[in-house]
PANUNU-920281 format. One record per atom (N, C-alpha, C): residue in one letter; x, y, z; atom name. Coordinates in steps of 0.001 Angstrom, whole numbers. Atoms other than C-alpha are relative to their C-alpha. Example, Ala and Ser with C-alpha at 12.3 -4.5 7.8 and 13.67 -1.06 7.14 Angstrom:
REM residues 2
+---+---------+---------+---------+----+
| r |       x |       y |       z |  a |
+---+---------+---------+---------+----+
| A |     890 |   -1190 |       0 |  N |
| A |   12300 |   -4500 |    7800 | CA |
| A |     900 |    1200 |       0 |  C |
| S |    -820 |   -1190 |     -60 |  N |
| S |   13670 |   -1060 |    7140 | CA |
| S |    -770 |    1090 |     730 |  C |
+---+---------+---------+---------+----+
//
This chain:
REM residues 203
+---+---------+---------+---------+----+
| r |       x |       y |       z |  a |
+---+---------+---------+---------+----+
| M |     969 |   -1074 |    -243 |  N |
| M |      95 |    -124 |     -45 | CA |
| M |     806 |    1385 |     378 |  C |
| V |    -675 |   -1442 |     466 |  N |
| V |    1404 |    3415 |   -1299 | CA |
| V |   -1197 |    1011 |     141 |  C |
| P |    1265 |   -1454 |      52 |  N |
| P |    -247 |    6795 |    -788 | CA |
| P |    -191 |     502 |   -1949 |  C |
| S |     503 |    -365 |    1750 |  N |
| S |   -1627 |    8301 |   -4738 | CA |
| S |    1159 |    1282 |    -215 |  C |
| V |   -1110 |    -966 |     192 |  N |
| V |     600 |   10448 |   -6853 | CA |
| V |    -658 |    1477 |      39 |  C |
| S |     904 |   -1135 |    -145 |  N |
| S |   -2400 |   13144 |   -6490 | CA |
| S |     397 |     654 |    1530 |  C |
| T |    -360 |    -296 |   -1342 |  N |
| T |   -1990 |   13143 |   -2668 | CA |
| T |     535 |     598 |     271 |  C |
| V |   -1278 |    -703 |    -321 |  N |
| V |    1560 |   13420 |   -2501 | CA |
| V |     295 |    1190 |    -252 |  C |
| M |    -822 |   -1296 |    1086 |  N |
| M |    2314 |   16089 |   -4885 | CA |
| M |    -912 |    1346 |     713 |  C |
| G |     907 |   -1051 |    -466 |  N |
| G |    -833 |   17928 |   -3589 | CA |
| G |     381 |     837 |    1272 |  C |
| Y |    -274 |    -193 |   -1569 |  N |
| Y |     482 |   17905 |     -80 | CA |
| Y |     673 |    1350 |      57 |  C |
| D |    -420 |    -896 |    -181 |  N |
| D |    1090 |   21529 |     797 | CA |
| D |    -577 |     832 |    1490 |  C |
| P |     934 |    -291 |   -1259 |  N |
| P |     614 |   22471 |    4801 | CA |
| P |    -590 |    1706 |    -469 |  C |
| E |     490 |    -745 |     387 |  N |
| E |     456 |   25905 |    3228 | CA |
| E |   -1349 |     753 |    -637 |  C |
| K |    1203 |     -35 |     589 |  N |
| K |   -2189 |   25653 |     688 | CA |
| K |   -1112 |    -179 |     570 |  C |
| I |     861 |     615 |    -666 |  N |
| I |   -4118 |   23673 |    2898 | CA |
| I |    -719 |    1335 |    1325 |  C |
| K |     -38 |    -852 |    -400 |  N |
| K |   -4074 |   26659 |    5183 | CA |
| K |    -793 |    1350 |    -821 |  C |
| T |     971 |    -492 |    1237 |  N |
| T |   -5184 |   29014 |    2258 | CA |
| T |   -1443 |    -365 |    -224 |  C |
| L |    1062 |     756 |     304 |  N |
| L |   -7785 |   26649 |    1339 | CA |
| L |   -1292 |     400 |    1186 |  C |
| N |     450 |    -477 |    -742 |  N |
| N |   -9064 |   26904 |    4694 | CA |
| N |   -1101 |    1258 |     710 |  C |
| A |     200 |   -1330 |    -304 |  N |
| A |   -9076 |   30609 |    5178 | CA |
| A |   -1303 |     408 |   -1269 |  C |
| W |    1365 |    -131 |    1481 |  N |
| W |  -11165 |   30745 |    1623 | CA |
| W |   -1372 |    -522 |     555 |  C |
| R |     873 |     109 |    -846 |  N |
| R |  -13536 |   28654 |    2899 | CA |
| R |    -697 |     752 |    1448 |  C |
| K |     303 |   -1110 |    -818 |  N |
| K |  -14230 |   30917 |    5844 | CA |
| K |    -342 |     759 |    -255 |  C |
| R |     723 |   -1072 |     538 |  N |
| R |  -14631 |   33399 |    3999 | CA |
| R |    -806 |     239 |    -671 |  C |
| V |     711 |     -60 |    1047 |  N |
| V |  -16630 |   32732 |    1511 | CA |
| V |   -1222 |   -1163 |     340 |  C |
| G |     490 |     281 |    -516 |  N |
| G |  -18832 |   30541 |    3506 | CA |
| G |     -22 |   -1176 |    -291 |  C |
| K |     219 |    1783 |    -210 |  N |
| K |  -19353 |   26164 |    4555 | CA |
| K |    -464 |      24 |   -1773 |  C |
| E |     759 |     597 |    1335 |  N |
| E |  -22153 |   26099 |    1694 | CA |
| E |     580 |     353 |   -1342 |  C |
| K |    -744 |    -770 |    1422 |  N |
| K |  -20628 |   28160 |   -1133 | CA |
| K |    1242 |    -547 |    -134 |  C |
| A |   -1244 |     981 |      96 |  N |
| A |  -17529 |   26441 |    -690 | CA |
| A |      12 |   -1299 |    -837 |  C |
| A |     596 |    1242 |     634 |  N |
| A |  -19003 |   23212 |   -1031 | CA |
| A |    -533 |    -314 |   -1395 |  C |
| H |      69 |    -212 |    1659 |  N |
| H |  -20761 |   24209 |   -4162 | CA |
| H |    1080 |     107 |    -810 |  C |
| I |    -401 |    -218 |    1049 |  N |
| I |  -18301 |   25490 |   -6096 | CA |
| I |    1204 |   -1375 |     -15 |  C |
| T |    -578 |    1280 |     377 |  N |
| T |  -15927 |   22429 |   -4968 | CA |
| T |    -901 |   -1357 |    -632 |  C |
| N |     838 |     811 |     408 |  N |
| N |  -18534 |   20255 |   -5870 | CA |
| N |    -713 |    -303 |   -1464 |  C |
| Q |     363 |    -479 |    1271 |  N |
| Q |  -19489 |   21596 |   -9105 | CA |
| Q |    1397 |     -77 |   -1217 |  C |
| S |    -573 |      60 |    1074 |  N |
| S |  -15766 |   21931 |  -10449 | CA |
| S |     229 |   -1943 |     -18 |  C |
| C |      16 |    1314 |      50 |  N |
| C |  -15220 |   18064 |   -9395 | CA |
| C |   -1258 |    -463 |    -721 |  C |
| G |    1339 |     252 |     798 |  N |
| G |  -18786 |   17392 |  -11593 | CA |
| G |     868 |      70 |   -1095 |  C |
| Y |    -355 |    -473 |    1434 |  N |
| Y |  -17449 |   19091 |  -14378 | CA |
| Y |    1168 |    -532 |      57 |  C |
| G |   -1511 |     308 |     408 |  N |
| G |  -13931 |   18057 |  -14161 | CA |
| G |    -240 |   -1947 |    -550 |  C |
| N |     311 |    1196 |     434 |  N |
| N |  -15862 |   13981 |  -14049 | CA |
| N |    -527 |    -206 |   -1684 |  C |
| V |    1038 |     385 |    1374 |  N |
| V |  -18030 |   14657 |  -17118 | CA |
| V |    1448 |     152 |    -890 |  C |
| L |    -878 |     -91 |     429 |  N |
| L |  -15057 |   15815 |  -18465 | CA |
| L |    1171 |   -1134 |    -691 |  C |
| H |    -924 |     705 |    -301 |  N |
| H |  -12761 |   13489 |  -18211 | CA |
| H |    -388 |   -1519 |    -882 |  C |
| D |     663 |     940 |     759 |  N |
| D |  -15435 |   10812 |  -19414 | CA |
| D |    -502 |      41 |   -1279 |  C |
| C |      79 |     168 |    1296 |  N |
| C |  -16206 |   11962 |  -22361 | CA |
| C |    1375 |     242 |    -834 |  C |
| L |   -1196 |     -22 |     660 |  N |
| L |  -12488 |   12407 |  -23307 | CA |
| L |     471 |   -1506 |    -254 |  C |
| E |    -616 |    1393 |      63 |  N |
| E |  -11788 |    9027 |  -22598 | CA |
| E |    -912 |    -890 |   -1370 |  C |
| K |     853 |     360 |     880 |  N |
| K |  -15227 |    7916 |  -24619 | CA |
| K |     926 |     558 |   -1521 |  C |
| Y |    -493 |    -674 |     984 |  N |
| Y |  -13519 |   10157 |  -27518 | CA |
| Y |    1025 |    -590 |    -621 |  C |
| L |   -1093 |     867 |     145 |  N |
| L |  -10186 |    8621 |  -27219 | CA |
| L |    -177 |   -1384 |    -532 |  C |
| E |     -62 |    1535 |     386 |  N |
| E |  -11551 |    5228 |  -27600 | CA |
| E |    -793 |    -389 |   -1027 |  C |
| N |     276 |    -106 |     591 |  N |
| N |  -13563 |    6094 |  -30282 | CA |
| N |   -1660 |    -679 |     206 |  C |
| D |    1332 |     583 |    -795 |  N |
| D |  -16944 |    4912 |  -28088 | CA |
| D |   -1348 |     898 |    -606 |  C |
| V |    1150 |    -867 |     610 |  N |
| V |  -19508 |    6725 |  -30716 | CA |
| V |    -555 |     463 |    1223 |  C |
| D |    1061 |     127 |    -331 |  N |
| D |  -22406 |    5916 |  -29299 | CA |
| D |     187 |     214 |    2033 |  C |
| S |      79 |    -494 |   -1335 |  N |
| S |  -21205 |    6357 |  -25260 | CA |
| S |     257 |    1246 |     299 |  C |
| L |    -490 |   -1286 |    -291 |  N |
| L |  -19552 |    9127 |  -25973 | CA |
| L |   -1653 |    1105 |    -152 |  C |
| S |    1520 |    -577 |      73 |  N |
| S |  -23226 |   10889 |  -27248 | CA |
| S |    -590 |    -204 |     709 |  C |
| E |     729 |      50 |   -1299 |  N |
| E |  -25135 |    9592 |  -24232 | CA |
| E |     928 |     630 |     778 |  C |
| A |    -373 |   -1011 |   -1168 |  N |
| A |  -22750 |   11260 |  -21942 | CA |
| A |     132 |    1288 |    -693 |  C |
| Y |    -119 |   -1308 |     329 |  N |
| Y |  -22164 |   14406 |  -23965 | CA |
| Y |   -1666 |     759 |      14 |  C |
| T |    1517 |    -624 |     100 |  N |
| T |  -26081 |   14914 |  -24183 | CA |
| T |    -797 |    -373 |     923 |  C |
| K |     136 |    -506 |   -1310 |  N |
| K |  -26305 |   14657 |  -20573 | CA |
| K |     483 |     818 |     818 |  C |
| A |    -769 |    -735 |    -914 |  N |
| A |  -24016 |   16707 |  -19662 | CA |
| A |    -540 |    1374 |    -269 |  C |
| E |     543 |   -1258 |     363 |  N |
| E |  -24511 |   20408 |  -19266 | CA |
| E |     927 |     944 |    -394 |  C |
| Q |    -393 |    -648 |    1268 |  N |
| Q |  -23739 |   23172 |  -21201 | CA |
| Q |    1718 |     591 |     591 |  C |
| T |   -1735 |       9 |      73 |  N |
| T |  -20149 |   23906 |  -19434 | CA |
| T |    1073 |    -758 |     -65 |  C |
| P |    -950 |     812 |     650 |  N |
| P |  -18302 |   20709 |  -19519 | CA |
| P |    -156 |    -405 |   -1328 |  C |
| R |     117 |     865 |    1519 |  N |
| R |  -19992 |   20019 |  -23150 | CA |
| R |     984 |    1418 |    -637 |  C |
| L |    -772 |   -1138 |     467 |  N |
| L |  -17916 |   23734 |  -23952 | CA |
| L |    1636 |    -435 |     601 |  C |
| M |   -1371 |     964 |    -455 |  N |
| M |  -14682 |   22267 |  -22042 | CA |
| M |     687 |   -1136 |    -762 |  C |
| F |    -407 |    1598 |     558 |  N |
| F |  -14776 |   18968 |  -23652 | CA |
| F |     611 |     684 |   -1486 |  C |
| S |      57 |    -310 |     962 |  N |
| S |  -15100 |   20626 |  -27057 | CA |
| S |    1397 |     878 |    -520 |  C |
| T |   -1266 |    -668 |      55 |  N |
| T |  -12043 |   22966 |  -26238 | CA |
| T |    1050 |   -1161 |      33 |  C |
| I |   -1170 |    1215 |    -594 |  N |
| I |   -9755 |   19849 |  -25244 | CA |
| I |    -225 |    -291 |   -1436 |  C |
| K |      92 |    1107 |    1382 |  N |
| K |  -11121 |   17825 |  -28640 | CA |
| K |     323 |     660 |   -1064 |  C |
| E |    -502 |    -648 |    1254 |  N |
| E |  -10178 |   20406 |  -30784 | CA |
| E |    1796 |      98 |     241 |  C |
| F |   -1492 |     317 |    -459 |  N |
| F |   -6504 |   20186 |  -29005 | CA |
| F |     310 |   -1064 |    -229 |  C |
| V |    -938 |    1327 |     468 |  N |
| V |   -6193 |   16821 |  -29297 | CA |
| V |    -272 |    -392 |   -1172 |  C |
| D |    -141 |     185 |    1703 |  N |
| D |   -7407 |   16426 |  -32988 | CA |
| D |    1206 |     469 |    -488 |  C |
| K |   -1360 |    -721 |     562 |  N |
| K |   -4664 |   18847 |  -33472 | CA |
| K |    1073 |    -411 |     137 |  C |
| H |   -1347 |      28 |    -680 |  N |
| H |   -1758 |   17714 |  -31533 | CA |
| H |     127 |   -1432 |    -208 |  C |
| V |    -491 |     985 |    -647 |  N |
| V |   -1964 |   13806 |  -30612 | CA |
| V |    -926 |   -1061 |   -1138 |  C |
| E |    -104 |     443 |    1262 |  N |
| E |   -1005 |   11665 |  -33153 | CA |
| E |    -536 |   -1279 |     242 |  C |
| K |    -100 |    1260 |    -263 |  N |
| K |    -992 |    8182 |  -31186 | CA |
| K |    -889 |     -33 |    1127 |  C |
| V |      52 |      79 |   -1023 |  N |
| V |   -2662 |    7059 |  -28536 | CA |
| V |     191 |   -1724 |     933 |  C |
| F |    -903 |    1522 |     -33 |  N |
| F |   -1072 |    4083 |  -26532 | CA |
| F |    -948 |    -453 |    1707 |  C |
| H |    1178 |     452 |    -739 |  N |
| H |   -3169 |    3799 |  -23104 | CA |
| H |    -475 |    1592 |     532 |  C |
| Q |    1107 |   -1097 |   -1168 |  N |
| Q |   -5939 |    5728 |  -21057 | CA |
| Q |    -222 |    -640 |    1103 |  C |
| E |     881 |     435 |   -1063 |  N |
| E |   -6996 |    5815 |  -17753 | CA |
| E |     866 |   -1663 |     697 |  C |
| K |   -1132 |    1340 |    -677 |  N |
| K |   -3715 |    3222 |  -16610 | CA |
| K |     537 |     237 |    1466 |  C |
| P |    -813 |      27 |   -1184 |  N |
| P |   -2899 |    2312 |  -13352 | CA |
| P |    1587 |    -640 |      64 |  C |
| V |   -1331 |     265 |     704 |  N |
| V |     680 |    2589 |  -13247 | CA |
| V |     738 |     325 |    2318 |  C |
| Y |    -614 |    -374 |   -1182 |  N |
| Y |    3132 |    2792 |   -9742 | CA |
| Y |    1258 |    -484 |    -175 |  C |
| S |   -1367 |      80 |      97 |  N |
| S |    6786 |    2825 |   -8484 | CA |
| S |      96 |   -1197 |    1278 |  C |
| E |    -678 |     523 |   -1052 |  N |
| E |    8280 |     587 |   -6019 | CA |
| E |    1198 |    1124 |     432 |  C |
| R |   -1147 |    -836 |     -84 |  N |
| R |   11259 |    2893 |   -6360 | CA |
| R |    -334 |    1265 |    1134 |  C |
| L |     533 |   -1067 |    -197 |  N |
| L |    9221 |    5688 |   -5905 | CA |
| L |    -718 |      -6 |    1561 |  C |
| G |     785 |     572 |    -658 |  N |
| G |    6607 |    4694 |   -3311 | CA |
| G |   -1052 |     485 |      -9 |  C |
| V |    1538 |    -856 |      97 |  N |
| V |    3631 |    6154 |   -4853 | CA |
| V |    -622 |    -743 |   -1060 |  C |
| A |    1054 |     575 |    1034 |  N |
| A |     715 |    5119 |   -7145 | CA |
| A |    -938 |     720 |    -684 |  C |
| G |     869 |    -463 |     664 |  N |
| G |   -1855 |    6201 |   -9399 | CA |
| G |    -371 |    -478 |   -1431 |  C |
| R |     526 |     630 |    1311 |  N |
| R |   -3605 |    6227 |  -12739 | CA |
| R |     -85 |    1267 |    -907 |  C |
| L |     111 |   -1391 |    1376 |  N |
| L |   -2829 |    8485 |  -15951 | CA |
| L |    -910 |      -7 |    -624 |  C |
| D |    1265 |    -860 |    1283 |  N |
| D |   -4881 |   10562 |  -18051 | CA |
| D |     178 |   -1169 |   -1359 |  C |
| V |     112 |     246 |    1355 |  N |
| V |   -3567 |    9602 |  -21359 | CA |
| V |    1956 |    -186 |    -234 |  C |
| L |   -1820 |     321 |     586 |  N |
| L |     505 |    8237 |  -22423 | CA |
| L |    -476 |      -8 |   -1239 |  C |
| C |     251 |    -138 |    1553 |  N |
| C |     234 |    9202 |  -26537 | CA |
| C |    1335 |     272 |    -436 |  C |
| Q |   -1170 |     -76 |     728 |  N |
| Q |    2567 |   10196 |  -28907 | CA |
| Q |     -95 |    1471 |    -752 |  C |
| M |     442 |   -1052 |     194 |  N |
| M |    2495 |   13885 |  -29715 | CA |
| M |    1381 |     511 |    -850 |  C |
| N |    -937 |    -178 |     656 |  N |
| N |    5000 |   15374 |  -32476 | CA |
| N |    1319 |    -768 |    -234 |  C |
| G |    -237 |    1354 |     461 |  N |
| G |    6429 |   11834 |  -33077 | CA |
| G |     440 |    -444 |    1954 |  C |
| M |    -617 |     255 |    -941 |  N |
| M |    7454 |   11605 |  -29408 | CA |
| M |    -800 |    -433 |    1635 |  C |
| P |     715 |     744 |   -1317 |  N |
| P |    6116 |    9403 |  -26325 | CA |
| P |     -46 |    1504 |     991 |  C |
| T |     185 |   -1281 |    -906 |  N |
| T |    4286 |   11959 |  -24379 | CA |
| T |   -1362 |    -399 |    1571 |  C |
| L |    1376 |     516 |   -1039 |  N |
| L |    2454 |   12122 |  -20950 | CA |
| L |   -1174 |    1141 |    -194 |  C |
| L |    1480 |   -1169 |     158 |  N |
| L |   -1178 |   13841 |  -21217 | CA |
| L |    -276 |     173 |    1479 |  C |
| D |     572 |     -92 |   -1368 |  N |
| D |   -2904 |   15050 |  -18120 | CA |
| D |    -956 |    1021 |    -534 |  C |
| F |    1077 |   -1334 |    -175 |  N |
| F |   -6322 |   16722 |  -18106 | CA |
| F |    -117 |     647 |     813 |  C |
| K |     149 |    -224 |   -1157 |  N |
| K |   -7046 |   19135 |  -15771 | CA |
| K |   -1403 |     673 |    -209 |  C |
| N |     700 |    -811 |    -101 |  N |
| N |  -10177 |   21550 |  -15180 | CA |
| N |    -102 |    1312 |     790 |  C |
| S |    -194 |    -955 |    -697 |  N |
| S |  -10507 |   25213 |  -13864 | CA |
| S |   -1130 |     840 |    -451 |  C |
| R |     834 |    -894 |     349 |  N |
| R |  -12959 |   27815 |  -13496 | CA |
| R |     475 |    1027 |    -104 |  C |
| R |    -408 |    -816 |     480 |  N |
| R |  -10557 |   30391 |  -14716 | CA |
| R |    1644 |    -258 |       2 |  C |
| P |   -1183 |     319 |     336 |  N |
| P |   -7126 |   30172 |  -16149 | CA |
| P |    1142 |     198 |    1232 |  C |
| K |   -1017 |      48 |   -1310 |  N |
| K |   -4232 |   29634 |  -13193 | CA |
| K |    1017 |     635 |    -531 |  C |
| R |   -1775 |    -923 |     217 |  N |
| R |   -1005 |   31582 |  -12628 | CA |
| R |    1077 |   -1249 |       5 |  C |
| K |   -1413 |    1645 |     953 |  N |
| K |    2398 |   29232 |  -13595 | CA |
| K |      85 |    -367 |    1606 |  C |
| A |      58 |    1067 |   -1133 |  N |
| A |    2426 |   28903 |   -9533 | CA |
| A |    -782 |   -1106 |     155 |  C |
| W |    1136 |     685 |    -535 |  N |
| W |    -605 |   27620 |   -8887 | CA |
| W |     110 |   -1410 |    -850 |  C |
| V |      -5 |    1393 |    1030 |  N |
| V |     219 |   24788 |  -11836 | CA |
| V |    1378 |    -646 |     278 |  C |
| H |    -879 |     939 |     117 |  N |
| H |    3334 |   23046 |  -10272 | CA |
| H |    -135 |    -607 |     754 |  C |
| G |     640 |    1647 |     186 |  N |
| G |    2103 |   20576 |   -8968 | CA |
| G |   -1095 |    -643 |    -838 |  C |
| Y |     588 |     381 |    1238 |  N |
| Y |     450 |   19781 |  -11842 | CA |
| Y |    1527 |    -758 |    -787 |  C |
| C |   -1047 |    -185 |    1024 |  N |
| C |    3764 |   20136 |  -13254 | CA |
| C |     733 |   -1507 |     273 |  C |
| L |    -865 |     396 |    -684 |  N |
| L |    5441 |   17813 |  -10502 | CA |
| L |   -1359 |   -1426 |    -289 |  C |
| Q |    1150 |     861 |     212 |  N |
| Q |    2200 |   15234 |  -10751 | CA |
| Q |     631 |    -842 |   -1606 |  C |
| A |    -576 |     835 |     890 |  N |
| A |    2829 |   14293 |  -14241 | CA |
| A |    1416 |    -357 |    -532 |  C |
| S |   -1688 |     508 |      77 |  N |
| S |    6693 |   14070 |  -14128 | CA |
| S |    -262 |   -1415 |     742 |  C |
| C |      61 |    1566 |    -727 |  N |
| C |    5795 |   11354 |  -11663 | CA |
| C |    -430 |    -785 |    -872 |  C |
| Y |     402 |    1745 |     109 |  N |
| Y |    3542 |    9402 |  -13307 | CA |
| Y |     870 |    -381 |   -1736 |  C |
| A |   -1129 |     -85 |    1186 |  N |
| A |    6230 |    9797 |  -16514 | CA |
| A |    1172 |    -634 |     666 |  C |
| E |   -1459 |    1300 |    -816 |  N |
| E |    8931 |    7898 |  -14252 | CA |
| E |    -367 |    -692 |     380 |  C |
| M |     421 |    1166 |    -304 |  N |
| M |    6479 |    5577 |  -13365 | CA |
| M |    -298 |    -972 |   -1318 |  C |
| V |      57 |    1039 |    1442 |  N |
| V |    5806 |    4149 |  -17009 | CA |
| V |    1749 |    -178 |     -64 |  C |
| S |   -1127 |     560 |     637 |  N |
| S |    9451 |    4569 |  -17878 | CA |
| S |     771 |   -1073 |    1566 |  C |
| E |    -187 |     847 |   -1095 |  N |
| E |   10222 |    2423 |  -14760 | CA |
| E |    -595 |   -1445 |    -226 |  C |
| H |     595 |    1633 |    -150 |  N |
| H |    8378 |    -603 |  -15780 | CA |
| H |      -5 |    -123 |   -1621 |  C |
| S |      26 |     510 |    1728 |  N |
| S |    8657 |       9 |  -20042 | CA |
| S |    1105 |     126 |    -198 |  C |
| G |   -1458 |     -98 |     418 |  N |
| G |   12334 |    1062 |  -20044 | CA |
| G |    -263 |    1442 |   -1363 |  C |
| I |     -60 |    -627 |     766 |  N |
| I |   10795 |    3575 |  -22417 | CA |
| I |     229 |    1805 |     589 |  C |
| D |    -236 |   -1658 |    -292 |  N |
| D |   11987 |    7539 |  -22117 | CA |
| D |   -1076 |    1125 |      65 |  C |
| I |    1090 |   -1007 |     382 |  N |
| I |    8847 |    9579 |  -21583 | CA |
| I |    1077 |    1731 |     516 |  C |
| K |    -724 |   -1321 |    -122 |  N |
| K |   10706 |   13182 |  -21811 | CA |
| K |    -873 |    1167 |     497 |  C |
| Y |     933 |    -775 |     142 |  N |
| Y |    7758 |   15206 |  -22138 | CA |
| Y |   -1561 |     261 |     824 |  C |
| F |    1350 |    -207 |    -115 |  N |
| F |    4240 |   16195 |  -20356 | CA |
| F |    -687 |    1020 |    -597 |  C |
| V |     456 |   -1112 |     279 |  N |
| V |    1727 |   18307 |  -21548 | CA |
| V |   -1794 |     463 |    1054 |  C |
| I |     666 |      43 |    -382 |  N |
| I |   -1292 |   19635 |  -19546 | CA |
| I |   -1001 |     768 |    -105 |  C |
| P |     418 |    -954 |     333 |  N |
| P |   -4132 |   20883 |  -20990 | CA |
| P |   -1639 |     421 |     665 |  C |
| I |     637 |    -142 |    -970 |  N |
| I |   -6411 |   22830 |  -18835 | CA |
| I |   -1205 |     803 |    -342 |  C |
| A |    1229 |    -377 |     781 |  N |
| A |  -10027 |   23569 |  -19677 | CA |
| A |    -562 |     984 |     803 |  C |
| C |     435 |   -1184 |    -514 |  N |
| C |  -11405 |   26624 |  -18283 | CA |
| C |   -1654 |    -238 |    -257 |  C |
| F |    1447 |     262 |    -216 |  N |
| F |  -15236 |   27132 |  -17370 | CA |
| F |    -424 |     725 |   -1708 |  C |
| S |      18 |   -1307 |     938 |  N |
| S |  -15306 |   30243 |  -19935 | CA |
| S |     131 |    -850 |   -1810 |  C |
| G |    -532 |     933 |    1834 |  N |
| G |  -13914 |   27504 |  -23238 | CA |
| G |     931 |     617 |    -169 |  C |
| E |   -1565 |    -327 |     336 |  N |
| E |  -10391 |   29305 |  -22791 | CA |
| E |     755 |   -1343 |     488 |  C |
| L |    -822 |    1481 |      96 |  N |
| L |   -7851 |   26622 |  -22968 | CA |
| L |    1318 |     559 |     788 |  C |
| Q |    -897 |    -152 |     -66 |  N |
| Q |   -4797 |   26720 |  -21435 | CA |
| Q |    1157 |   -1129 |     319 |  C |
| V |    -756 |     814 |     288 |  N |
| V |   -1661 |   24546 |  -22119 | CA |
| V |    1149 |     171 |     703 |  C |
| V |    -981 |     176 |    -965 |  N |
| V |    1105 |   23767 |  -19584 | CA |
| V |    1168 |   -1036 |    -772 |  C |
| T |   -1146 |     815 |     183 |  N |
| T |    4067 |   22015 |  -20748 | CA |
| T |    1438 |     -44 |     219 |  C |
| G |    -871 |     194 |    -527 |  N |
| G |    7266 |   20763 |  -19770 | CA |
| G |     903 |   -1206 |    -239 |  C |
| K |    -829 |     947 |     531 |  N |
| K |   10386 |   18725 |  -19713 | CA |
| K |     232 |   -1086 |    1869 |  C |
| V |     298 |     328 |   -1788 |  N |
| V |   10190 |   15806 |  -16641 | CA |
| V |    1287 |    -128 |     593 |  C |
| S |   -1034 |     151 |    -934 |  N |
| S |   13993 |   15958 |  -16014 | CA |
| S |    -156 |    1471 |     644 |  C |
| D |     -96 |   -1176 |    -721 |  N |
| D |   13404 |   19465 |  -15074 | CA |
| D |    -657 |    -114 |    1561 |  C |
| Y |     393 |    -328 |    -910 |  N |
| Y |   11248 |   18798 |  -12220 | CA |
| Y |     107 |   -1488 |     749 |  C |
| R |    -226 |    1047 |   -1031 |  N |
| R |   12740 |   15154 |  -11378 | CA |
| R |      48 |    -197 |    1451 |  C |
| K |    -801 |    -179 |   -1363 |  N |
| K |   14642 |   16423 |   -8117 | CA |
| K |   -1038 |     384 |     933 |  C |
| E |     894 |    -512 |   -1281 |  N |
| E |   11831 |   18230 |   -6511 | CA |
| E |   -1323 |    -737 |    -235 |  C |
| M |    1127 |    1474 |     295 |  N |
| M |    9328 |   15368 |   -7689 | CA |
| M |     634 |    -952 |    1305 |  C |
| V |    -690 |     862 |    -792 |  N |
| V |   11609 |   13325 |   -5465 | CA |
| V |    -574 |     767 |    1805 |  C |
| D |     187 |   -1136 |   -1074 |  N |
| D |   11777 |   16156 |   -2630 | CA |
| D |   -1326 |    -236 |     621 |  C |
| Q |    1299 |     168 |    -198 |  N |
| Q |    8420 |   16173 |   -2700 | CA |
| Q |    -682 |   -1014 |     990 |  C |
| I |     590 |    1655 |    -832 |  N |
| I |    7703 |   12227 |   -1872 | CA |
| I |     593 |     -14 |    1141 |  C |
| R |    -612 |     -52 |   -1494 |  N |
| R |   10415 |   12650 |     697 | CA |
| R |    -818 |    1032 |     963 |  C |
| R |     650 |    -702 |    -942 |  N |
| R |    8820 |   15181 |    2340 | CA |
| R |   -1897 |    -555 |     645 |  C |
| Y |     968 |     579 |    -476 |  N |
| Y |    5454 |   13552 |    2472 | CA |
| Y |    -398 |    -978 |     437 |  C |
| Y |    -210 |     827 |    -407 |  N |
| Y |    6719 |   10761 |    3579 | CA |
| Y |     242 |     208 |    1498 |  C |
| D |    -502 |    -617 |   -1063 |  N |
| D |    8684 |   12382 |    6330 | CA |
| D |    -966 |     491 |    1232 |  C |
| E |     497 |    -928 |   -1039 |  N |
| E |    6142 |   14448 |    7520 | CA |
| E |   -1584 |    -444 |     100 |  C |
| V |     753 |     615 |    -527 |  N |
| V |    2707 |   12430 |    7166 | CA |
| V |    -237 |   -1510 |    -528 |  C |
| Y |     353 |     707 |     -28 |  N |
| Y |    2573 |    9228 |    5842 | CA |
| Y |    1165 |   -1227 |     910 |  C |
| M |    -914 |    1045 |    -611 |  N |
| M |    5494 |    6553 |    7137 | CA |
| M |    1035 |    1219 |     235 |  C |
| P |    -734 |    -869 |      60 |  N |
| P |    8123 |    9266 |    8695 | CA |
| P |    1138 |   -1028 |     594 |  C |
| N |   -1638 |     777 |     -99 |  N |
| N |   11800 |    7654 |    8958 | CA |
| N |     147 |   -1909 |      35 |  C |
| E |     248 |    1184 |     704 |  N |
| E |   10590 |    4215 |    7252 | CA |
| E |      69 |    -119 |    -948 |  C |
| W |     199 |     323 |    1542 |  N |
| W |   11334 |    4844 |    3906 | CA |
| W |     611 |    1012 |    -877 |  C |
| K |   -1322 |    -577 |    1066 |  N |
| K |   14126 |    6217 |    1617 | CA |
| K |     -25 |    -206 |   -1482 |  C |
| V |    -271 |      60 |    1504 |  N |
| V |   14163 |    7297 |   -2161 | CA |
| V |    1412 |    -265 |    -419 |  C |
+---+---------+---------+---------+----+
//
């Protein structure tokens, strides 16, 4: 049993304090509504994208018809990006893990873009995010790439994170896995030291 990549890479006591302060400022009910809405839209978006990439036309049509206007708009935005840049899909929604790193998770898509194997991780947001706010996403995507490389021997050098905003705007974050490797390992160490299994695990 190991912790999930999203939990580990999202661990930040200061961020938790900021989030709690936001909940207090807007009120628990409104904060819960915003959070649940974002999660719901994200689930619909991922479901439609998964069916689209599987060429499951009937299931996609059913899911899209049931969806609200906002997740429909977000899906159309990312679909246009996928059609333009994704050349081949190798895996999607694939469980991955690493004994070396001590984490596990489920990647969105491993695909070919610009002739290179690339980790594709879909996100959604109410509005475009500042660069500092997506840093955890970059660590998470890098970790998925490292887990794939560990078991396949294939060097996944790049990740792409398309972020669909509620307005329909698309924000695309890209990066090299090697640029985030050290910080990714440091974040895992920090999580184990402070939360999970203090003094019982080393990278």
